[in-house]
Structure formats: structure tokens, C-alpha cells
N, C-alpha and C positions, 0 to 999 in steps of 0.2 A: 469623527466622533469616537468616544470611549468605545473599546471592544470587548464584548459580555461573551466569553467563551463557554461553550459544553466541550468537554474533553471526553470522547469514548474511547476507553483502553487504558485509562490514567496509570495503571500498576505495570503496564509492559514498557520495554525500553524507549519506544517512541512516546508514550505518556510521560514517562518520568522526563525524558530530554525537554518534552513541551512545556513542563512546568518550571524547568529551569531556564528557559526560554522565556517565561512569562515574569519569572523573579526578576531576570537581567532587564526586561524592557521597563518592569516598574522602578527598577533604580533608577534607569534613565530618564525617569520622568513621563514615560509612556503610560496610559491607561488602559490595562488589561486585567478585567476581572473575571475570573472563573467563576461562573455560576451554577455548573453542574458538572458532575463525574461519574463515568460508568467504568464497572470492571467485571470481572468474573466472580471472585469469590475472597479475594486477599481483603477482607474486611478491616483489618488492622491497619494495613498500608493505606487504604481508603481514608480511614478516621484520620489519620495524621494528615493525611493531605487536605481534608476539609478543615483542620486546624489550621494550618498553616496558610491557607489561601481562603479563608472565611466562607466555605461553600455550604450551602443550607440543603441541597438536593443531590441525592445520591443514587444510582441503579447497580444493583448486584444481580448477575444471572443466576445464582447459586441462592435458593430459597434459605438454607441454613444458614449461611453467612449474612445474609439479609437479617435475619431474627436475632444475630449476634450481636450486629451493628446498632439495630434499634435498641436493645438493651443497654449498650455501652452509651448509645447516644440519642437519646429520645427527643432531643430537639430538632433533630433530622428528618427531613421527608425521604423515606427510603422506598423506592419501588424495587419490585425483585420479579424473578423469574424470565423464561425467554423474550417476553416482550418489554423488558423493564428499560432498556435503553432508549426504545423508541418512545414509552410514556416519558422518560427524563426530557427528550428533546422536544417534545409537547408541551410539557410543563415549564420549562425554563424559557421557551418562547412566547408563551402566552404570560407568564407572571414575572419574569424577570427581563424582559425586554432582549434575549440573547439574540446575537447579531451574525456569530460565528460557530461552526462545528468543526472540532478537530477529529476526524475520523480514522482512528488508530488501533479498532478493534481488529485483530486477526481473523482471515477466513470469512467464509459465507455469512455468518452470524453479523458481520457488520453491514449487511445490506440492506435492511430493514431501516434501521435508525438513520442511514445515511440517505436513503430514498425518501424519508420522511422531511429530514432537513432541506434535501432539495425541493419538494413540494411546498414547503413554507418559505422558500425563497432566501434560505440562509446563504451565508457565504462559508464554503466547505473546504476544509484543509485536508485534502485526502492522501493518507499514507495506506489505506486499505485497498491494495490493487485488486483484489477479488472481487470489490464491486463491481467494477467496470468490466472485468475478465466476463463474471455471470451475467452481469445485466447491463452491459454498457449503452444500449440503443434506448433502453428505458429510463435510465437515470440522466444521460444527457439530453433526451428528449424532455422530461420532465424541466430539467435546468433551465433548459431554453424557455420554455412556457412560463415558468414561475419567476425567471429573472435571476435565479440562484447563481452564483460564481462558484467555479469549481477550481482549486487552487492546488496544483500538484505539491506534494510533499516529499515524495521518492527521490532520492537524490538525483536519478538519471532525468525523471521526467521535470523535476524542477530546473534542472540545468538546461534541458530543451526548451522549457517554457521561457526562460530568461535570453536564451538565444534567438528564438523566433520574435520575441518581443522587440528586440533591438532593430526589426525590419516592419514589424506588424502592429498595431495596436490591441492590446489585451483588454478585455476578453476578445479570443478572436470570432470573426466573422465565419459563419459557414463556408467552407470551400476556398476560404483565405489562404490558409496554409498549404493546402495541396497544389495552390495556383503558383506558388513561390518556391516551396521546397523540392529539391530533386531527392536529396536522401537524408533521413534522421539515422544517426548511429547512437545505441545506447552502449555503455562498457560496461564489461562484466569483470570483477576480480577473480573469478575461476573457483572462488570458495576454499574450502579447507583441504581438498583433494587434489587440485590443480596440477601438481608435480608428484603424483601417486602413479606408480605405472597402472596402466588400463586394467589388466589382468587382475590386480590388486584391488583396483578401485572399486570393481562390482561386488566386492565381498568387505569393503570397509565397514567397521563398527561404528555406531552412532557416536562413541566418544572421539573418533577420529574425524566423523564429518563436522562435528560441532565445534572444532578448534579453528575458526574463522580467522584468517591472518590479519585482516584490516579492519573489520566492520564489528561492533557487538550488538546482536540481535537476537531475537526470541528464537527458540528452537526451530519452530516451523520455518521460518525465512531463512535460517542458517542451513537446513538441510536442502531446502529449496534452491540455493546459492550453490552448494556442492554438486547437485544433479543438474543446474542450469534451468530448471524448470522456473525458478525464480525470473529468469531473463524471459522465457516465453511469457509468462504472465505479464511482465513489463511491457513486452511488444503488444500484446494484445490491448493493454492499457493505453500503450501512446496511440494506437490505432483510433479510439476512442477519445481521447482528451484532443488530439489535434486534427482528427478527420482526416487522416492518411491512409492510403492504400496499403495492405501488407507489404508489396513489393518494394515500397518505398522506405521500410523501417528494416534495419538490420541491427547486429551487435559484434563487438569486438572486445577480445579479449584483453584486459589493460590490468596486470597485477598490481600496481601501484594505488589505483583507486583514486587518482588526483584529478583526471580527465573525466568526467561524468557523462558527458553526451556532446556530438558534434553534429551540427546542422548545415547541410550544404544547399546553398540556393541555387536555383536556375541561372544565376548571371556568373558562377564560377567561384562564388566566394564560399569559405567554410568558417562558421564561427564555433569554438571549443568553449566550453565552460570548465573552469579549473578550480578546485576547492580541497580543502583538508578533508579527508574522511571523516566527518563529525556531522551528524545528522542535526545538530543544532543549527546549523547553517540553512539549509533550506526549511526547517521548521519556521525560523525566525523570517525568512524570505516571504512565507505565506502570510505570517501574523502581521506584518509590517506593509504588504503591498497594497497600493501601488508605490510606496515609500520605502525607505531603507532605514537602518540604524548600525551603530557600531556592531562590530560581531562580538557573540558571547565568548569566543575563545581566540585564540591568536590567528592572525591573518597569514595566509600562504606567502613564504617567501621566495620570490621567483629564482633566488640563488640555489635552491634545492631542487629545481626541475631537472637536474641532469639525470640521464639513464631512465627516462620513461620508455615502457614498451608496450608494444599493439601487435597481436596477432589475431588471425582467423579463428573462430570457433570450431573446434573439431567434432562434428556431428556423431563420429563413433563413440567419442567420450561421452558426449553430451545429446544422446539421441531425442530426450524432451524436449529441446528447444525448438526442432523442428515442428512441433505439433502447432505451435503459435499460429504459423501461417496457415496450417490446415485449419484451425478453428476459425480464423479471419475470413478464409476462401470459403469454407461452409456455411458460416453465419448462424443466426438463429441462436438455438440453446447450445451449440457447440462449446462454446467458452465456459458455459455453465457446467458441461459435463466433464471438461477438461478439470476443472478447478476442483468440482466434490472427489472425482477419482483422485486427484493430487493428495487432496486433503487426508483420504481414508488411507491411502497407501504410505504417507508419511508418518502417521499416526502408528501403523503397523510396523514401519521400519524401528521407529523410537521404541516400541515395545518390544522389539527382538524377534517379530513373528515372519519378517521377508528380509531379504537381502537388499542392500541400496541399488544393485542394478535391476531389480525387479520393479522399483517405482515407476520407471517411464514405461515400462512394457506394459504394467497395469492401467494406465492412463489410456495408452494407446488401444489396449483391448477394449477397454470401456467404450472409447470414442468409436470404435468399429460395430459395438454390439447393441448400443443404444441409439436409435436415430435421433437428430436434431429435430426439433420443431420450432414454429416461430417464437420469438421473445419478445411478445407483444403486451406481457402483463406478468406481474410478480408471481402470480399463481403458476403461470406456465414455467416461469425460470424455477420455482421452488419444487415445481413437479418433477423437472429435470434433474435437479440436484439430488432428489430423492431417489431416482432410478439410478442414477450413476453410481450414488453412495451403495446402494444394494448391490449393484452389478460389480463394483469394485471390492465390497466386502466377501462376495463370493469368491473372487480370484485370491482374495488373500489367505 
């Protein structure tokens, strides 16, 4: 069937790469139509995207930007405000027969439209890890009830998905992965500061932390990579995606970013997925699943695989990583608390209000101060998010 795609977060790095993959697949004769675009406020960039891909419906969170877009392009249907992306999902599903949603909005703001897509039974290409970190039980439970399929787009989770799918039919039955997998290891580049002396790292500037050596990502994800809280979020995401307990999920430092995940099975075999550090690879894997298509870029040359390095994570350097297993074992809204506190702390660091080393401290302090509650509804998760943001703001 033709894919009719809603792209949430179209102007970010994942969104732009997704549109590149769509263009590539259509050139190959695949039928991928973009029926909706959502962004924050870059209306001129969104307008250009609508022209290039023939999109008629748009959501902009910034009402002022939406007003400018309406004036420039009166033929477009434009939703605006905090609920705009959710309205877009509903409209494209009802009026355009949308089949897929690429969830690439960064942060907690991506939860509501992604949850709505799950309720509607759409196929979700998930790169917004915060959705499962904050509300994993709710989103995965909703998807199971509606028949929605969640395909991971984060390079590590896409790699793990492919490795597990070599042994088990996907989508995976409840408990099936835990029954056969002994260990899932996600790899981590170490971010921009991996070789900086520890004493200097705690006081690193935003400019230094944003110079990622292998990946081109947005500011929030790049800072998370430098603190390794990004990997903490990914461990929690993997817990929900694959139904694995926290003790079966770990991480290794791998500066080359070639091996993206390793899956060790109970029979002693370990499968590793290797690919160039190019987000178009996992994006295309989700768009074409369960089939495949020629790569949008150069295929990895095995003759270049000399000198691959692996090392354990140093928790003294990356104290935020340990918070992942704490959130999994505590359960409830603990993941929402972690995520919200981290978002506030990263924003404060980028604004020059706190030091880099303070980010993980603030997250831990908020998790200490705000009790976790059952995460059995969107309202409960949103309430935890608000409390954590308030507590983190006070500490900033």
C-alpha cells in the first residue's frame, strides 16, 4: 500500500533527513506521500517543504508564525498552538487516509500527538525518545490495544530491532524478547567532551559541548550526548520498546559510531548491527519495513572497519547515565520526572545559567524531591512533568 506520512518535527535534523529519504524512495519508484507537516515556528522553511512535497496541512506551535504562514499561503490548512500537532494527526487521518506518523518532535511536547497516533492505530516511526521515557506504559499499552506498530528510528534502537528481528518475528509478542535475549548493549559515541579532562568537562561551555564528532543533531540531543543522559533516555526507551528489564540493558563507549547495538541471545550468539553514522539509514529502514530499499547514501565498506574501539562507561564522568536504571526500577512517573528535569537543566545550560556538571545533579535532586506516582493516564504523566519542571527551575 502507498505510504501516507505525517511528519512531526519537519524542520529539525531528523525531519529534514526524513524528507530526503522520502524524495530518495520516490525516485526509486516507491510511493511515499507527505500529507502533513508539524514544526514549532520556522514557517518559511515549512512553506518551502509544503511546496516541494505537495503538502496541504500544517501545524505550527507558534501562533504568530502560523499567522504569517496563513498570510503567505492561504491555500494551506494551518493548525496552531500547543495542540496543533495533535489536531494535524487527527485531520490527516480522517481526511487524507494517513498511514504513518514520523514522530520527530524533540522533548515532552512530542508525547500528545504520538499518543494520538497510537490511539488511531497508525504506524509510528519513533525518534522522539522522550515519549516512551515519560509515558512508556501508556503509549505501548495504547498501541497494543489499537494495533499501532511502533518502529524505532533512533540509530541504536533501530539496530537492536533489526538484530532481534533476525530471531523473532516483528512486531514482537509480549515477553518474547525477554525470553530469548540475555543482554542488549547500546553504543555511545561519548559526545563532544569524551576526551576532555574530567575536571574541565564539568565547566565546559555550550560551544564546546555542541561540537559532536560524529553526528549532526539538534542542540538538545547534542548536549544530552555530552552528558550521556541521552543514553540514559535510550536505555529507558529500550526497556519499553523490547520489554526487557533494566538489568539486561547496558551501554558501551564506541567513539567511531559504526556498531550501533549488540544483542546477545541465551544460546551464546551475539548479533551486532553496523552502519555509517547517517540517520537516513534507520529512517529509511522504518519507512520501508518490513521490506528494504537501496541505501540513500554510501554503503559501509567492511575494509574500513579496522580500529573499532569499545570501552565501559565511566560513571564518574557520566553520572546521569545511572539514573536510567533508577527510573526503570522505580517505575511509574519516574521517567517523566527524569525527562522533565533534564529538559529544564539543558535549557538553562544553553542559556548560560548553570554549568554542564550541574545538569545531572539537578535531575537526580528532582527525582529525590518529587515522589513518583502511577503513570496510568496522560493527566498523571503531565502532572509529574509539571512538578518536575517546577522543582528543576527552583534548583536552576
